SETOR-533288 format. One line per field, with one value per residue (C-alpha): x, y, z; residue in one letter. Coordinates in steps of 0.25 Angstrom, whole numbers, m for minus. Layout:
N
east <- (X:...)
north <- (Y:...)
up <- (Z:...)
resn <- (A:...)
***
This chain:
90
east <- (512:499:485:472:459:446:433:419:410:399:401:394:403:415:411:408:421:429:421:416:403:390:387:375:365:373:376:361:358:369:364:349:354:361:350:340:349:351:336:333:347:346:359:374:373:362:370:382:375:369:382:388:378:379:394:401:415:415:420:428:416:407:417:418:403:401:411:404:391:396:403:391:382:392:392:376:376:386:380:388:390:396:406:411:413:419:430:432:435:445)
north <- (390:388:390:390:388:390:384:387:376:367:353:348:356:351:337:338:345:334:323:317:309:314:306:314:303:292:301:303:288:285:296:291:277:281:289:278:268:277:278:269:267:267:261:261:246:249:261:253:242:253:260:247:245:259:263:264:265:252:250:263:271:263:266:280:281:274:283:295:290:286:299:307:298:300:316:315:307:316:329:340:349:338:334:348:350:336:340:353:347:337)
up <- (m1004:m997:m1004:m996:m1004:m998:m1004:m1000:m1003:m997:m992:m1004:m1014:m1007:m1007:m1022:m1025:m1017:m1025:m1012:m1013:m1007:m995:m990:m993:m987:m974:m973:m974:m963:m954:m955:m952:m940:m935:m937:m930:m918:m916:m904:m899:m884:m879:m882:m886:m897:m902:m903:m911:m920:m922:m927:m937:m943:m941:m954:m949:m941:m927:m926:m929:m920:m908:m911:m912:m899:m892:m897:m892:m879:m876:m880:m871:m859:m862:m862:m849:m842:m846:m854:m842:m833:m843:m844:m829:m828:m838:m832:m818:m824)
resn <- (M:K:V:N:V:E:V:E:C:S:P:E:E:A:R:R:F:L:G:L:P:D:V:T:K:A:N:E:V:Y:V:D:A:I:T:N:A:M:Q:G:V:G:S:F:E:Q:L:N:D:V:A:K:Q:I:A:P:V:G:Q:F:G:L:K:L:F:Q:Q:M:F:E:S:G:A:Q:M:A:M:S:G:A:G:K:S:K:S:K:K:E:G:E)
***
């Protein structure tokens, strides 16, 4: 037997129903801290130092953040149109 139940509710209602804590304030503080820390960062080395200070998930999170930032920077330098035509030619 298979039973499907659909429930329509807001994210807030789902959070309360599942008994999860409200982390809105903590998230706002964290985003503000990251935004403030990122202001004035002009190089990869500075970004690496900032990420080490604010990364809550340790070295793995730092590596993931670094890879994401570097790939975004490479895409920005190469231009979106160039990367598409390069992939098509391969």
